[in-house]
C-alpha positions as CSV (number, residue, x, y, z in Angstrom):
1,M,11.7,-18.4,15.9
2,G,11.9,-20.6,18.7
3,I,15.2,-20.1,20.4
4,D,16.1,-18.8,23.9
5,I,19.8,-18.0,23.8
6,P,20.6,-15.3,26.2
7,D,23.9,-14.2,24.6
8,A,22.8,-13.9,20.9
9,S,24.6,-11.0,19.3
10,I,23.3,-11.4,15.7
11,V,19.7,-12.2,14.5
12,V,18.9,-12.7,10.9
13,I,15.4,-12.7,9.9
14,W,14.8,-14.2,6.4
15,S,11.7,-12.6,4.8
16,L,9.3,-10.2,6.2
17,P,7.5,-11.4,9.2
18,S,3.6,-11.4,9.2
19,S,3.3,-8.5,11.6
20,L,5.1,-5.6,13.2
21,L,4.9,-7.3,16.6
22,Q,6.5,-10.5,15.1
23,L,9.3,-8.5,13.6
24,W,9.8,-6.7,17.0
25,Q,9.9,-9.9,18.9
26,E,12.3,-11.7,16.5
27,A,14.6,-8.8,16.2
28,G,14.5,-8.3,20.1
29,R,16.1,-11.7,20.6
30,A,19.6,-10.1,19.8
31,G,21.3,-8.3,22.7
32,R,19.3,-9.7,25.7
33,D,22.6,-9.9,27.8
34,G,22.9,-6.1,27.4
35,R,25.9,-6.1,25.0
36,S,25.9,-4.6,21.5
37,S,24.1,-6.6,19.0
38,I,22.4,-6.4,15.5
39,S,19.2,-7.6,13.9
40,L,18.9,-7.9,10.1
41,C,15.8,-8.5,8.2
42,Y,16.0,-9.5,4.6
43,A,12.7,-8.2,3.3
44,Y,13.1,-9.2,-0.3
45,P,10.3,-8.1,-2.8
46,R,8.7,-11.6,-2.9
47,S,8.4,-11.8,0.8
48,I,6.7,-8.4,0.9
49,A,4.2,-9.4,-1.7
50,L,3.2,-12.7,0.1
51,P,0.2,-12.7,2.2
52,C,0.6,-13.1,6.0
53,E,0.4,-16.5,7.6
54,S,-3.3,-16.0,8.7
55,C,-4.3,-15.1,5.1
56,R,-2.4,-18.0,3.7
57,K,-4.2,-20.4,6.1
58,S,-7.5,-18.9,4.8
59,S,-6.3,-19.6,1.2
60,K,-6.3,-15.9,0.4
61,R,-3.9,-14.8,-2.3
62,R,-3.9,-11.2,-1.3
63,C,-3.4,-9.9,2.1
64,E,-4.9,-6.6,3.3
65,C,-4.4,-7.0,6.9
66,A,-3.5,-3.6,8.6
67,G,-0.3,-5.0,10.3
68,R,1.0,-6.3,6.9
69,E,0.1,-3.1,5.1
70,Y,2.1,-1.2,7.8
71,L,5.2,-3.3,7.3
72,K,5.0,-2.8,3.5
73,A,4.8,1.0,4.1
74,L,7.6,0.8,6.5
75,V,9.8,-1.0,4.0
76,T,8.9,1.3,1.3
77,H,9.8,4.3,3.5
78,L,13.2,2.8,4.6
79,N,14.0,2.0,1.0
80,A,13.3,5.7,0.1
81,K,15.6,6.9,2.8
82,G,18.4,4.7,1.7
83,F,18.3,2.3,4.6
84,I,17.6,-0.7,2.3
85,Y,19.9,-2.0,-0.3
């Protein structure tokens, strides 16, 4: 993401990051000043189906990396629970 703004209260992440760690880091940029904040991740179907960055660099069309599979499972779970609209 590449920003260092200490008082960011809203972070919008467009498309699913390549790993859970990257999602955690990007979402964690909101609220560093201790105030209420929100992070939104738009994990649209196309972004979920895309291979991660390292697989794209290797010219793989399908990603089976453990971190990416975990993120896909997380999105499926949240969707089933009604957290994703």
